[in-house]
N, CA, C and O atoms as a GROMACS GRO file, in nm:
protein
  284
    1MET      N    1  -0.692   2.369  -0.232
    1MET     CA    2  -0.717   2.290  -0.121
    1MET      C    3  -0.714   2.141  -0.158
    1MET      O    4  -0.659   2.060  -0.084
    2ILE      N    5  -0.775   2.104  -0.279
    2ILE     CA    6  -0.759   1.970  -0.325
    2ILE      C    7  -0.619   1.929  -0.355
    2ILE      O    8  -0.579   1.816  -0.327
    3ALA      N    9  -0.544   2.021  -0.412
    3ALA     CA   10  -0.401   1.993  -0.446
    3ALA      C   11  -0.323   1.963  -0.311
    3ALA      O   12  -0.235   1.878  -0.306
    4ARG      N   13  -0.358   2.033  -0.209
    4ARG     CA   14  -0.285   2.018  -0.074
    4ARG      C   15  -0.322   1.877  -0.021
    4ARG      O   16  -0.237   1.806   0.034
    5LEU      N   17  -0.461   1.834  -0.040
    5LEU     CA   18  -0.502   1.708   0.009
    5LEU      C   19  -0.430   1.595  -0.073
    5LEU      O   20  -0.391   1.494  -0.014
    6VAL      N   21  -0.410   1.610  -0.208
    6VAL     CA   22  -0.349   1.511  -0.293
    6VAL      C   23  -0.203   1.506  -0.256
    6VAL      O   24  -0.146   1.398  -0.244
    7TYR      N   25  -0.144   1.614  -0.238
    7TYR     CA   26   0.005   1.623  -0.202
    7TYR      C   27   0.040   1.560  -0.073
    7TYR      O   28   0.158   1.529  -0.051
    8ASN      N   29  -0.056   1.539   0.019
    8ASN     CA   30  -0.036   1.476   0.144
    8ASN      C   31  -0.044   1.326   0.139
    8ASN      O   32  -0.018   1.259   0.240
    9VAL      N   33  -0.078   1.272   0.028
    9VAL     CA   34  -0.077   1.121   0.012
    9VAL      C   35   0.072   1.072   0.023
    9VAL      O   36   0.161   1.126  -0.044
   10PRO      N   37   0.096   0.974   0.104
   10PRO     CA   38   0.238   0.932   0.109
   10PRO      C   39   0.283   0.874  -0.027
   10PRO      O   40   0.208   0.814  -0.104
   11ILE      N   41   0.413   0.898  -0.048
   11ILE     CA   42   0.488   0.855  -0.163
   11ILE      C   43   0.432   0.920  -0.294
   11ILE      O   44   0.503   0.998  -0.357
   12PHE      N   45   0.305   0.889  -0.337
   12PHE     CA   46   0.252   0.945  -0.463
   12PHE      C   47   0.244   1.100  -0.453
   12PHE      O   48   0.268   1.168  -0.553
   13GLY      N   49   0.212   1.155  -0.342
   13GLY     CA   50   0.192   1.299  -0.330
   13GLY      C   51   0.312   1.382  -0.342
   13GLY      O   52   0.307   1.490  -0.402
   14TRP      N   53   0.417   1.339  -0.292
   14TRP     CA   54   0.539   1.421  -0.305
   14TRP      C   55   0.594   1.398  -0.450
   14TRP      O   56   0.655   1.491  -0.504
   15MET      N   57   0.576   1.282  -0.515
   15MET     CA   58   0.618   1.267  -0.650
   15MET      C   59   0.537   1.354  -0.739
   15MET      O   60   0.590   1.416  -0.831
   16LEU      N   61   0.411   1.362  -0.714
   16LEU     CA   62   0.321   1.452  -0.802
   16LEU      C   63   0.352   1.598  -0.777
   16LEU      O   64   0.349   1.677  -0.872
   17LYS      N   65   0.381   1.638  -0.658
   17LYS     CA   66   0.415   1.772  -0.616
   17LYS      C   67   0.540   1.814  -0.692
   17LYS      O   68   0.546   1.923  -0.749
   18GLU      N   69   0.641   1.726  -0.693
   18GLU     CA   70   0.762   1.747  -0.756
   18GLU      C   71   0.748   1.756  -0.913
   18GLU      O   72   0.814   1.836  -0.980
   19ALA      N   73   0.659   1.668  -0.966
   19ALA     CA   74   0.632   1.679  -1.102
   19ALA      C   75   0.561   1.802  -1.150
   19ALA      O   76   0.580   1.843  -1.264
   20VAL      N   77   0.480   1.861  -1.065
   20VAL     CA   78   0.407   1.987  -1.101
   20VAL      C   79   0.494   2.106  -1.086
   20VAL      O   80   0.493   2.199  -1.167
   21GLN      N   81   0.571   2.103  -0.979
   21GLN     CA   82   0.649   2.222  -0.948
   21GLN      C   83   0.792   2.212  -0.985
   21GLN      O   84   0.860   2.315  -0.983
   22GLY      N   85   0.846   2.096  -1.019
   22GLY     CA   86   0.980   2.074  -1.039
   22GLY      C   87   1.030   2.095  -1.174
   22GLY      O   88   0.960   2.157  -1.254
   23SER      N   89   1.150   2.046  -1.211
   23SER     CA   90   1.207   2.060  -1.342
   23SER      C   91   1.148   1.966  -1.442
   23SER      O   92   1.056   1.890  -1.411
   24GLN      N   93   1.201   1.970  -1.564
   24GLN     CA   94   1.154   1.887  -1.669
   24GLN      C   95   1.192   1.741  -1.642
   24GLN      O   96   1.120   1.650  -1.682
   25THR      N   97   1.306   1.722  -1.574
   25THR     CA   98   1.356   1.583  -1.538
   25THR      C   99   1.261   1.519  -1.441
   25THR      O  100   1.238   1.398  -1.443
   26ALA      N  101   1.206   1.603  -1.355
   26ALA     CA  102   1.107   1.540  -1.249
   26ALA      C  103   0.989   1.504  -1.311
   26ALA      O  104   0.930   1.406  -1.266
   27LYS      N  105   0.936   1.572  -1.417
   27LYS     CA  106   0.819   1.533  -1.489
   27LYS      C  107   0.841   1.399  -1.572
   27LYS      O  108   0.754   1.312  -1.576
   28VAL      N  109   0.952   1.389  -1.633
   28VAL     CA  110   0.985   1.262  -1.707
   28VAL      C  111   0.999   1.143  -1.614
   28VAL      O  112   0.951   1.034  -1.644
   29LEU      N  113   1.069   1.166  -1.496
   29LEU     CA  114   1.076   1.061  -1.407
   29LEU      C  115   0.946   1.022  -1.339
   29LEU      O  116   0.932   0.904  -1.306
   30PHE      N  117   0.848   1.112  -1.316
   30PHE     CA  118   0.712   1.087  -1.263
   30PHE      C  119   0.644   1.000  -1.370
   30PHE      O  120   0.577   0.904  -1.331
   31LEU      N  121   0.655   1.023  -1.491
   31LEU     CA  122   0.587   0.943  -1.600
   31LEU      C  123   0.650   0.800  -1.615
   31LEU      O  124   0.584   0.700  -1.646
   32ILE      N  125   0.775   0.801  -1.592
   32ILE     CA  126   0.844   0.668  -1.595
   32ILE      C  127   0.801   0.587  -1.467
   32ILE      O  128   0.778   0.466  -1.474
   33ASN      N  129   0.793   0.656  -1.355
   33ASN     CA  130   0.746   0.578  -1.236
   33ASN      C  131   0.600   0.530  -1.246
   33ASN      O  132   0.566   0.425  -1.191
   34CYS      N  133   0.517   0.607  -1.314
   34CYS     CA  134   0.378   0.569  -1.327
   34CYS      C  135   0.372   0.450  -1.415
   34CYS      O  136   0.298   0.357  -1.386
   35ALA      N  137   0.452   0.448  -1.529
   35ALA     CA  138   0.450   0.336  -1.613
   35ALA      C  139   0.505   0.206  -1.552
   35ALA      O  140   0.460   0.094  -1.578
   36LEU      N  141   0.604   0.229  -1.471
   36LEU     CA  142   0.667   0.113  -1.399
   36LEU      C  143   0.568   0.062  -1.294
   36LEU      O  144   0.558  -0.060  -1.278
   37ILE      N  145   0.496   0.144  -1.222
   37ILE     CA  146   0.393   0.099  -1.127
   37ILE      C  147   0.281   0.020  -1.204
   37ILE      O  148   0.231  -0.081  -1.154
   38TRP      N  149   0.244   0.067  -1.325
   38TRP     CA  150   0.140  -0.001  -1.394
   38TRP      C  151   0.198  -0.142  -1.435
   38TRP      O  152   0.133  -0.245  -1.414
   39LEU      N  153   0.319  -0.145  -1.492
   39LEU     CA  154   0.376  -0.277  -1.522
   39LEU      C  155   0.383  -0.369  -1.408
   39LEU      O  156   0.353  -0.487  -1.426
   40LEU      N  157   0.420  -0.325  -1.285
   40LEU     CA  158   0.426  -0.400  -1.169
   40LEU      C  159   0.278  -0.451  -1.138
   40LEU      O  160   0.262  -0.566  -1.096
   41ALA      N  161   0.189  -0.380  -1.154
   41ALA     CA  162   0.045  -0.409  -1.134
   41ALA      C  163   0.005  -0.524  -1.228
   41ALA      O  164  -0.059  -0.619  -1.184
   42ILE      N  165   0.044  -0.515  -1.355
   42ILE     CA  166   0.019  -0.606  -1.464
   42ILE      C  167   0.086  -0.740  -1.418
   42ILE      O  168   0.024  -0.847  -1.424
   43ALA      N  169   0.213  -0.732  -1.372
   43ALA     CA  170   0.287  -0.849  -1.338
   43ALA      C  171   0.229  -0.921  -1.213
   43ALA      O  172   0.238  -1.043  -1.199
   44THR      N  173   0.168  -0.836  -1.118
   44THR     CA  174   0.113  -0.892  -1.004
   44THR      C  175  -0.036  -0.944  -1.012
   44THR      O  176  -0.070  -1.050  -0.961
   45PHE      N  177  -0.119  -0.863  -1.080
   45PHE     CA  178  -0.267  -0.897  -1.097
   45PHE      C  179  -0.303  -0.946  -1.237
   45PHE      O  180  -0.413  -0.999  -1.255
   46GLY      N  181  -0.218  -0.931  -1.334
   46GLY     CA  182  -0.247  -0.984  -1.473
   46GLY      C  183  -0.336  -0.902  -1.547
   46GLY      O  184  -0.331  -0.779  -1.547
   47TYR      N  185  -0.428  -0.978  -1.615
   47TYR     CA  186  -0.518  -0.915  -1.716
   47TYR      C  187  -0.606  -0.804  -1.659
   47TYR      O  188  -0.626  -0.705  -1.730
   48PRO      N  189  -0.661  -0.810  -1.538
   48PRO     CA  190  -0.747  -0.699  -1.481
   48PRO      C  191  -0.666  -0.562  -1.478
   48PRO      O  192  -0.721  -0.455  -1.500
   49ALA      N  193  -0.536  -0.572  -1.451
   49ALA     CA  194  -0.457  -0.443  -1.446
   49ALA      C  195  -0.453  -0.374  -1.578
   49ALA      O  196  -0.432  -0.253  -1.583
   50ILE      N  197  -0.472  -0.448  -1.686
   50ILE     CA  198  -0.475  -0.396  -1.818
   50ILE      C  199  -0.604  -0.344  -1.852
   50ILE      O  200  -0.612  -0.235  -1.909
   51ILE      N  201  -0.711  -0.412  -1.821
   51ILE     CA  202  -0.846  -0.390  -1.863
   51ILE      C  203  -0.904  -0.270  -1.780
   51ILE      O  204  -0.967  -0.182  -1.838
   52ILE      N  205  -0.885  -0.265  -1.656
   52ILE     CA  206  -0.949  -0.163  -1.567
   52ILE      C  207  -0.916  -0.019  -1.613
   52ILE      O  208  -1.007   0.062  -1.634
   53PRO      N  209  -0.781   0.013  -1.628
   53PRO     CA  210  -0.762   0.156  -1.683
   53PRO      C  211  -0.822   0.183  -1.814
   53PRO      O  212  -0.856   0.298  -1.840
   54ALA      N  213  -0.838   0.080  -1.904
   54ALA     CA  214  -0.902   0.097  -2.023
   54ALA      C  215  -1.063   0.133  -2.005
   54ALA      O  216  -1.120   0.220  -2.072
   55LEU      N  217  -1.120   0.059  -1.911
   55LEU     CA  218  -1.264   0.083  -1.882
   55LEU      C  219  -1.288   0.222  -1.814
   55LEU      O  220  -1.390   0.289  -1.830
   56VAL      N  221  -1.182   0.258  -1.737
   56VAL     CA  222  -1.189   0.395  -1.664
   56VAL      C  223  -1.183   0.505  -1.774
   56VAL      O  224  -1.254   0.605  -1.764
   57LEU      N  225  -1.106   0.489  -1.870
   57LEU     CA  226  -1.082   0.591  -1.975
   57LEU      C  227  -1.199   0.595  -2.081
   57LEU      O  228  -1.202   0.688  -2.162
   58VAL      N  229  -1.284   0.507  -2.083
   58VAL     CA  230  -1.398   0.503  -2.180
   58VAL      C  231  -1.474   0.629  -2.175
   58VAL      O  232  -1.488   0.694  -2.279
   59PRO      N  233  -1.526   0.671  -2.059
   59PRO     CA  234  -1.608   0.796  -2.053
   59PRO      C  235  -1.526   0.924  -2.097
   59PRO      O  236  -1.580   1.019  -2.154
   60ALA      N  237  -1.405   0.920  -2.069
   60ALA     CA  238  -1.321   1.043  -2.109
   60ALA      C  239  -1.308   1.039  -2.253
   60ALA      O  240  -1.322   1.146  -2.312
   61VAL      N  241  -1.280   0.925  -2.325
   61VAL     CA  242  -1.277   0.927  -2.464
   61VAL      C  243  -1.406   0.952  -2.534
   61VAL      O  244  -1.410   1.010  -2.642
   62PHE      N  245  -1.511   0.908  -2.472
   62PHE     CA  246  -1.646   0.935  -2.524
   62PHE      C  247  -1.670   1.084  -2.520
   62PHE      O  248  -1.724   1.137  -2.618
   63VAL      N  249  -1.637   1.151  -2.422
   63VAL     CA  250  -1.657   1.299  -2.397
   63VAL      C  251  -1.574   1.375  -2.513
   63VAL      O  252  -1.618   1.472  -2.574
   64VAL      N  253  -1.455   1.319  -2.533
   64VAL     CA  254  -1.366   1.390  -2.630
   64VAL      C  255  -1.427   1.364  -2.776
   64VAL      O  256  -1.422   1.450  -2.864
   65LEU      N  257  -1.476   1.256  -2.794
   65LEU     CA  258  -1.535   1.227  -2.930
   65LEU      C  259  -1.653   1.308  -2.952
   65LEU      O  260  -1.671   1.354  -3.065
   66ILE      N  261  -1.742   1.335  -2.849
   66ILE     CA  262  -1.856   1.427  -2.855
   66ILE      C  263  -1.812   1.571  -2.885
   66ILE      O  264  -1.868   1.640  -2.970
   67LEU      N  265  -1.710   1.613  -2.811
   67LEU     CA  266  -1.657   1.744  -2.836
   67LEU      C  267  -1.606   1.774  -2.966
   67LEU      O  268  -1.622   1.884  -3.020
   68ILE      N  269  -1.536   1.667  -3.026
   68ILE     CA  270  -1.484   1.674  -3.156
   68ILE      C  271  -1.593   1.676  -3.265
   68ILE      O  272  -1.576   1.741  -3.368
   69THR      N  273  -1.704   1.605  -3.242
   69THR     CA  274  -1.803   1.594  -3.344
   69THR      C  275  -1.894   1.725  -3.339
   69THR      O  276  -1.959   1.761  -3.437
   70MET      N  277  -1.895   1.790  -3.221
   70MET     CA  278  -1.975   1.907  -3.208
   70MET      C  279  -1.911   2.025  -3.289
   70MET      O  280  -1.979   2.121  -3.325
   71GLY      N  281  -1.781   2.014  -3.314
   71GLY     CA  282  -1.723   2.120  -3.396
   71GLY      C  283  -1.666   2.224  -3.317
   71GLY      O  284  -1.613   2.321  -3.372
   0.00000   0.00000   0.00000
């Protein structure tokens, strides 16, 4: 149900659906498109486009570090 909701998002949804269900080439092109969108955001917004993804990933890395240290 959530996948269907995400797949209905214009542009990003069909790219994600093709990356999940498509060939290896589609997966690589999806990653390239995500990197290019991020570079475009950096060119448009500057420094915040670099910092905000890093701040969003802090909790995920924190959880990974806890899981590693738990053994």
